[in-house]
N, C-alpha and C positions, 0 to 999 in steps of 0.2 A: 528805300531801296530803288533799283534803280528804273523801275516804271516799264518795264520790255512787255508785259503781261495786260491786255485789254480786256475789260469787264467785259462778257456776252451772254446773249440769251442762249441758253443750254436747256434743249426740249426733246422729252420721251414723249412718242405719239403710237398709242396703241401697242406697245413694248410688251413683245412674250418672251421667253426662258425656258428652257427644257433643259431637265438634268434627266436623262433617261427618256423615263415616261411619264414624270412627274414633273408638273407646271410650277415654278420658281415664280413665276410674272404672268400675268393673264390681262392683256389690254390695259397696261397701266400706261395713265399718262402724268408728266409730270412738267414743272417749268420751272428751270434756275434762274433767278432773273438779277439785275445788278441791281445793287443797294438794297437785297431783301435775304433774309436768315431762311430758309426752306429747311423745317424739320421734318425727317424720316421716322415715323413712330410703328408700333407695331409690336404684337410679341414674339416668341423666340420662332423662325423658321417662316413669318410671315413674307419675307422677299427684302428684306431693307438694303441688305450689304450686297445681295444681286443687283438691286437697282444703282445704287450706288456705281458699282463697277461697271455695267451698262453704261450710265453718263459719262464715265471717267474713260470710255472706252477699251477698257480693258476686257471686256466680255462685249463679244456683238449678238446683238438680239436674233430669234430665231424669228420673231414677227415685229412689224411695226418697224419705226424709225428713231434714230437720233441726231439732233440736227444742232449746229452750232452756227447763230446768228446764218438761220435759214439754210445752210449748206451740209450736208451729208457727213455726219463726223469721222468716219472712217473712210471718207474720202480724201481726208487730210494726212500728210505723212507724220507719223509715230511723233518725230521733233516737232514739227508745227504744232501737235498737240498738245505736246508737253509746256511750249512757251504758253500756252492758253489755260491748260486745266492742273491744276497741280493738287494728288489725292493724297489724304491721309489714311494709309488701311487700317484695318483693327488690330492685325499683328505685321510686325515685320522678321523676315526670316534673313540672314545675313549669312552669304555662302562663305565670306573670309571675314578675318578679323579686322575691324577698323576702328579707328579713334572718331570721337564725336565729333572734330571740327571736318576732317574730311568727309563723314558721311552727310554733314552740313553742306559742304562743299558740291555734295554730288548733285544737288538740287538746282545747282548751277549749269550744270551739264548741256541744257537745252540752248545756252545763250551763247560758251565758250567757242571759239574756234576752231578750227579745221585740226588741230592736234592738240586739242583738249585743255590746252594751257589757261590756268587762272589769271586773268589780270586782276587789277587793282580793284577794280568796281567790283568784279566777283567776292573778292577778299571781304571789301566792306558790305556788300548783300548780305554773307554769310555769316559775320561778327554782328551785323546790326538783328539779322533773326534770332541766333544766340541768346543776343540781351533781350529780344522782346519774348522769347521763350523760357527766358529766366534758367540756360544751360549753360551760360559763356562759363563759369566755374568749373564746368564737367567738361571742357575742350579737348585738354590731353588725355580724360579717361578714354578706355576701350568699351566700347559699347556694350558688349557682352557679359562687362561686369557691372551694369548699370540695374536697378530696379528696373519692374515694368514701366513705373511711372517716370521714371526718371528719361527712360527708353522713348515713352510716348510724346514727352515733350521735346527729345529729340528731332524725332520722324517730325513732329509739326513744325521745327524749326527749319529742317530739310525744305518740308516743304512751302513755307514762308522764304526763304532764298531764292525760290524755284521762281518766286516774282511772278505769280501767273493771274488772271485776271479772274479765274473760276476757283474757289476752292473748295472740294470735296472731303468729306470727313465722316469717316465710318466707327461709330461709337467711342472717339478720341477721349471721353472721361472715364473710359472704362475700369483702367488701372491709377486713376488720381484718386488724390486725397480731396478733401471739401475745397480748400485753398485753393489748390491748382485747377482743379475742375472750373472753377467759379472764373480764374485767371485767364484760363484758355479761352474759357465762351466771351468773357470782357473783352479780351485780344480780337477775338474773332468780329464779333459783334463792332466793334471801334474799327477796324480795317473794312468791314461790311458798309459804315455809314461814312467814312473818312474817303476812302477812297474808292466806292461805288463797285467793290467785292458783289461778286455773285457767289452765293455760301449757300451749300446743302449739307445738312449733318444728321446723321443716326443717331438719335438718343433714346436710351431706355427709361432714362429716369424722367416725367411727364412733367415734374414740376420745372426742372430746367427748360424744358420745350417751352413750357408755359410762358417762362419767363424772358427767354432770348430768340425766340422764333415770330417771324411777322406772319406765316403760314405753315400748315403742316398737310400731310399727306400720310394718313391712317392706313395702314394696311393689313390684308387678312389673308392669311393663305392665298397670298398672290395678288390679289386684287385688291384695288382701292375704296375702301370701305366711308370713308369721309375725307373731304380736301376742303381747306378754306382757314380761315383763322383760328387760331389758339382756342378762341370763345365760342366758334360753331363747329370745334372738332372734338374737342375735350368736352363733352356732354356726358350726362351719367348713362344716359340709353346708348348711346354708340360705343363708348369706353366696356360698360358691362357687356355687351353685346360681343365685342372682341377678346377681349383678354377673359373671359367667362369668370367672373369672381366679382364681386360687390366693393363697391368703393364709395367713398367719400367726396363727394366733388364742390368746391365751395370757394368764395373770393377770399383772397389776402387779404386781412387789413391792411400790410402794411405796404405791400407793393401794388395793390389793386388788380392783381393776375389771379388766374384759377390755382389752385393747388388740389392736388390730386393725392389720396391717400388710399391703402389698400386696408381691407378691414379682417381681422383675426378670425376664427371659425367662431369665438364666442361673441364677438358682436355681431357677426354674421346673424346667429340665432337669435341672437337680441333683439336686431333689427328684423328679423321673421315674424317674432313673436308682438312685437308691436304693430304688424300691419295686419294681424290675425283681430 
């Protein structure tokens, strides 16, 4: 890719967000560091998507601050922010029909000239992004005819074409099968390591979080319940407290990383009897 985007340190400090009278985030701290993958985990309604939107500059916090390389994120013009930060949202709503290659080329908008005309380097960046996301064969297809998983990969390609140094992903694997979920996260981690990207990703699958993330933030009802390495955060006590159910937490013999499994009611009852 063309290398416009520079990795940077993106920090949320004491961030609060309210929807009406409900606090979606309350005094949340988070750091997105170049060369690392930060995983944002927690149950539904814990504030994960809101945090990603705040970090992207899409949502302005009602308290606290978000800083990029020590400067107020919202002091940057929108176009300048888009050169530094790429967002893969949970859902993408299209206002008009568009083909895959044209949607991916929209990722180049922060880099194009005054009249928005694509240059050869923009076309190359879009082509490379489609190859990386394995959507090149879909280039001529209308986006609204794609499956949810195909569309998610196209949106990833758009973000990669944006060539930003900071990549924020909100549940990027939710519509993907196992192969494409692993492909996406392998690619994100590879870019993080090879190019020093700063990455934050919301994940529901705690096993993927354990496998791919360097650090985790575990949210519970808008507050940070735990933060640290996967080994520090994915503990039996913390996960049971936040998710409100019994879990099995152990090391995976193959990967050496933690594995987290929910327990059925039958298993929970058997476990409870064994403790009595």
